[in-house]
N, C-alpha and C positions, 0 to 999 in steps of 0.2 A: 486920553489916556486916562481917565481918574485914578493915583494910586492909594487914595486911600480907601478904596471898595477892593474889599478882597475876589478874586479871582474866583472861576466855581472851579471847584474839582469834580473832574472828569475822566471815566476810566479810560485808559488807552484802546489804539484802537491798532487791528492789527500789530500786534506783537506778540511776537512770533523768539523763541530760543530754538535756535536748531541741536536736536539731541544729535549726538556724538558717536560713529561707530566702535563700535569697542571689538579687539579681533586679538589674537596672539600668535606673536612670532614662533617659529619651529621647535627654537630653547624656551620657550617660557614667559617670554620677556611680553606683559603688557600692551599693547598699541594701539591709540586714540585718536581718531580721523575726525578732523572738522575740515570738513571742502566746501569751504565759502568764504571762497574769494574770488575777483573777481580779474584781477591782477596776475602778473606771470611773478608771482610772486609766493615763499613757500618761511612755512616758520619751524621750527622743530627744537622741542625741548627735552633733552635726556635726565632725568630724575635718577640720582643714587642713594639711598636712603642712610646716608651717612652725613651729617652735620651734628649741633654737637650735642645732641644727647648721646649720639654713639663716641667719642672724642676720649680718652683715655687722660689729657691734658689739655688744658688750652689752648688756642688757636689751631691745633689740629687738623682738624676738618674745614677752617677758614685756609691754611695759605695749603694743603693740599690739593683744595680745589683751585684754587688762584694759578698755583703754579703747574699747570695740564697745559697752559701755552707756553711756555717757557725753553721747551725743546721736547722733542722725540727719541727714537730711534733713527729716525725718518731725515724726519726737519729740526733746523733752529728758531731760536724762538723769533730768530728777525724772516728768517723762510716764511714761518707759520703767519705771520705779522704780513708781509709783503703778496703771501699768495690771495687769504681771507680778501687782503684790501685791492689786487688787482682781477679779483674774479665781484667784487663789489658785494661779499658777503660781509656780515654782520657777526660780530662775538661778542657771548656776554658770560663769565662766569658767576653765581652767586652760592652761596650758601645760606641754610635758615639752622631753626634749631635741629628739627627732624631730618630734609633731604638739602642733596649739591645736583646743585641745575647749572647743566652748560646748556644754554640758548642758541639757537642757529637761526638769524634769516639771509636766504639765498632765493636770486631769481631761480626760475625754473632752468632757465637754461644752464646753467654754472653748479648745477645740485653737487649732480658727479663729483667734479675738479673739487667742491668743497668738503663731501665729504669723506675722501681719501685722509683730506688734513684733518679733520675731524675722530673720522676713525682711530685714524695714528696718536692725535693729543689721548682720547680717552685708552686707547690697546697698550699704547709704548710709549709711557710719559719716561721724562728720565731723571729731575729734581734735579737737577744740576747746583751745585753748592754756590758758583758764582751769582747767576741768577737769581738764586737763592738768599744771599746776601744784600744785594742791591734792593731786592723787594722787603727784605725786612730793614733797613736803614733807613727807609720811606716811610716806614709803617710807625717806623719811631719817632722817626719824627713828624708821621701827622697824631701822632696819639702824645706825646711832649704838647704841641700847639692843640689839641684839643682839652689836655687836662685844664688850661687855663680859660675856659671858658663856661662859665656859671651854669648852662644850659645843660652839657654833655656829665658834668661833677650833678645836677640836679636826677638827671633822669639816671645815673649810676643808682644813687642812693632811690630809688623808687624799685626798681628792680630789685635791689639787694633787699629792699624791707619786706616787697611783695612777696619771694621765690623763696629767698632765704640761702646762705651761703653756700649747700649744699646743694642745690636746684642748677640744673645746666643754665637756665634763665637768669638762675640771681647772681652766679658764679663771676668778679668782675676781673677782669684783665687789668693787670701790670708790667710794668714797662720788664720787669725782670723774665715775665713769660715769652715775650717773644725770642730772646736768647736759651730756651730751652729748645727753640726747635730746629729740627737738622733734617738732612734728606731724607736720614735712617726713619727717623721720626714717620717724616710725609710717607717715604713706602710703603712703614709697614699698615698705615690706614686704607693710604689705600690699595694695596692686598685685600683688607678683610673689607672694604664695600665695594670695590668697582667691579664687577663683577656681574655676567648676565643674570644668575640669580638673586641681585639685588635693585635689578634698574626697572626703570619704567619709561617709554617713546609717547613722546602726541605730538601729532602732524597737523598744522593748520594752515589754510590760507588759499589758494589753488593746488588742495591735492591730488594730484593723477595717476593712475594705473601704474604709469612708470617712475614717479617717487617713491612710492609703495613699496616695489618691483625692488628700488634699489638700496632702498634701505632696510625689507628683508634680508638680501644678499649681502649686503656688512653688517648686521647688529642679529640677525635670525640664527649664525652660531656659535657654540657654548664660547667664550671667553674668558679670561682674569680663574679666579677661584670661589668658581660658583656652584661648590661643592658645601662652604661653609652655611652656615646656618647659624644667624645670629642671634641673641637671644634680643625682644624688647626689653630696653627696659624701662623702671619706669621712676619719677621720685617726688617724695610727698611737699605738699609749700609747708614752711613753716614759717608766715609771714607772721613780722612782730605785731603785738599790738598796742604801741602806741600810734595814733591818727596824726601826729605831723612831726618829723623829722626836721631838721635843721641839719644845713650844710656848710660849715665856715668855709670860705675859702679869704685871705688875707689879700687888702689890697683889689677886692672886687669892684670894680664900676659901675656896677649894673646887679641885677637879680635874675630869678627865674622860675618859676612856680613849676611843680607837676605833680598830678594828680592821676591816681589809676589805682583800682582796687578787681580782684577775684572773681569771680566768674564761675559758670557751668566747668565740667569738663565736657573732655566727648565722649567719656564715658557716660555721663548722665543721661535717662531715657530721653530729656525734654532738649540733648545740641542739638539732632534734622530738623526740629520745628523751629529752633533758631538761625540756624544757615536757611531752613527755608523767608524768614521774615528781613536777614539783614540783602 
């Protein structure tokens, strides 16, 4: 092999992306299925339009999602963890600028048992004060550690400079914001956004007719405040004109550099073309 000679560029052979099957549950929830697995494993993603764009105060969306596994009317936090572990299931809760995600990996033969736990988490969480306080304390300590890192500070400065302080992506979380989070704050956000009228479900892996039937039986019935229609919010960009921003931290032993810029939005006519190129 002569590494001084650039390899020839060749077209991909037998490149195929499977087209997902899109259906709708009886209550109107969009269901997308990608049946492309060989192992007896399935992944389910439940999405709610409830991220930072929809929250009325900082951290509300993040901790509402995070607290779903901390206790329901049927199961305690310990029981949820034990059951998922016993059935070999894996759960991930995450929140982005626009959506809240509940992702579950499960063996096909134990999906029914796993869905019982997931259903309770989604439909009847309790947001217990004791568990919430423990999570808040942990996150506050992590926040204090992060604020001593130049990389973390540089990233915050970049977001604030690109979007502006009034944009959801530019609002910087401070320590005092953690102390405003209460079970009532989270429950209010949950009731507004975690319902069948604001939900999408994705199934991938070895998806059988039985799995689709079980998901339909559990999530095909209206749940939550599904009559609520939340208006879609829009936020203008307010980038600062300066091209170089310097954020100083005393006693720092190193430096960090972050670069970024705004580009076309989703409303731009060329956005679909950009997604294809990416």
